[in-house]
N, C-alpha and C positions, 0 to 999 in steps of 0.2 A: 293201667287206668291211673292219673295222675292228677287230683282234683282239688281245686280252688272255693272253699265253701267261706259266704260271704254274709255275715249275719251281726246284727248287734244281741243277740238272744242267746248268751252263754250257755245255758242250760239244753239246747235243742242243739247247737255246736259243740256241746261233751258228747250229748248221744249220737251224732253221726259218727264224732271221731271213735267213738265206742266201735259201731258197728264198721268202719272201714279197716277197723283193726285186725277184724275178722276175714276180710278178704286180702287180695295180692294188689290192692290198689293202695297209691300214697295219697295222702292227704296235708292240703296246708289250711288252716283255719285264720281267717281275720273277720276282725268285727270294727273296723273305720274305712272309709275311701282311701286317706293316706296311704294306709298299710296296704291296698291292693299291687299299688307299682313295685313296692318292694318285695310283695312276695313274686310277681311274675318276672322280678329280675332274679332270682335268689332258686327257683323253683321253679322245674320244667311242669305246665299244667297245660293236660289234654282237653279240660273243660272245667266252665266254673259253674259252682252253683249258687242264686242269689235268693237269701230268706229274709223277709223282715214287714214291717209296715209300709204302705205304699209309698209313702214321703220319701223313708232309708233307703226302699229299694232302688228306685229312682234316680238318687243319689249315688249308688254302688253299681247301679248300670249306663249310668252316662260316667262316670270315671272309669269304668273297667273296660268302654269306649274307647274313651280315648288314650288309655294306654296299652289297651290290643285290639284292633277295629275288625280282629278275624275271629278271634277267640268265638269257640263254639259257647253258648250261653244258655244255663236253664234257670229259671226263675219260679219260683214254690208259692205259692199267693192264697190266700184265706176267701178272696173275691176278688175281682177286678172289674173295676168302674172304666167304662169305655176311654176314658181319657188315659186310666193308666195301660189298657191295650194297645193305643194309639203309640205313647212311650214305648211300648214293647217291641212293635211292630218298624217304627222309626228306627230304632237302635239297635235294628237287626237281632231280636232274642231269638233263637231255635227250640224254643221252647218252653208252654207257659203250662204247671201242674199245679192239680191241687193238693193242697197241704193235707191231704187224708191220702195221697199216693203212700203206699207202704217203699219200705229202702229196697226190698226185691224188683219192684216194679222201676223203682226211681234210676238205679244201675242200669235195670234193661233200659229201660227209656234213654237216660243219659248215651250209651252203645248205640242205640240208632240213631240218636242226634250223631254222634262220634262217624256216622256211615252216612250220613248226607242229609237227614230226615229235620222237616221241621214238627214238631208234637206242640201242638195246641190242645187244654183237657177240654171235652165239648162242655163241662158242667160252669166252665168259667167265661166260656163265649156266649152264653146269654146274654149278658148286655149287651156286647156286641152285637147280637143279631136285632135284640131290642133297639139300638138306636138305630139300624140299617132299614128297620120296616117303618121308621117314621120320616126317612130320606125319599125326598121324589125327585123324579130326574124326567124331563121331556121325551118327548118322543125320539127327536135328534138325539138325547143325549143317550138315552136306551140302544139305538142304532151303531153308536158309537162304541158302547160299552161290548156288546155283540164283538164288536172287531179288538178291541183291546182283549178280552178271553180268549178269541181265536187267536191270537199272535201278529194281530196283522200290524205294520209299522203304520206309523202315521200319512206319509208317500200313498202306501195302497189304501189304506182307510179312506184319503182325500180324490182319489178313483172312485174306488168303488161307491161313493155318496157323488159323485159329481160337483166335489166343492172344494174350496182352496185349502193347501195343506194350514195355512194361518189358521183358517176357519175350526181345522179337527182340533187344532192345540186348544184355541180357545174350548170348547165343548171336552175338550181334556183336562184345561184348567178348570172347570167350573164344576166335572165330576168330581177331581179329584177332590177339592177345596169342601165338597158335600159331605164326602165320607172322612176326611182328617187326613189322608193320607197321599202324600207327593213321589213315593218313587214305585217306578210301575210294574215292579215285581210285585210286592206289597198289594199295592191295588188291584192288581189282576185277582190276585188269590178272593181277597173280602169282594170284589165284583163277581167275581164266580159265585161267591157262596149266596148273596143278593141276587144273581140272576135264577140259580137255582129255587132258589125258596119265593121270587115272583112267579115262576114259571106253577110252584105247588098250590100257590094260594090261589090262582088263576083256575086249575082244575078241580080245587074244593070250591068256587063259587060257579061253576056250572051247573 
C-alpha cells in the first residue's frame, strides 16, 4: 500500500513514518497543500490520509480533490462540526476516523476503503446526528425522502405521488438545502440515517 500522509504536525508525521517503516507499505509525507501535487506527480499513491486542525484539513482536502478527484481519502479528526462533515461529504472523503484510532486499526480501515467501503467513525457522527435532529421535513418531503432512500428516480417518484416531476425536483432541492448536501449519493446516506432515527424516536414515544 502506497500512502500519502498530509499534516502540518511534524511529530505525528515522524511517528507515522516510523510505523510505516515496519510494514511493506511506502509513504510520502507532505506538510503543505502546495506539496500535494508534487507528491502525486512523483509517487504512485493508493490512498491519502489527512490530519490537522479543521481549517488546515479543509484546505488539504480541497487541494487533493483538485489534483485527483478519485483518489481514496481518509481524514483523521479530534472532533467534527456539522460544517466539517459537510465538506467531507461534498468532497467525497471515503473515511473520517477519530485520532484515537490506533495504527493497526487505521491500516485495516485504509485497506477496507481501498476495497470500496466508506467508513465514518460513529463517535464523530454525533454532531451530524444532532444537526439532523433539528431538521423539520414536511409531510410531502417525508414521502419524497422515502422514495429517495428506496432509489427511485425522480420520474418514478412523480408517478407514485401523482405530481409533476418538476414539483419532485423542488421538494428534493428543499430537502437537500435543509441537510446541507446536494449530491444524491451522499444525501441518500444521510437521509437513510435520518429515517432510521425518526422511526426509532417514534417507537420510543409510543
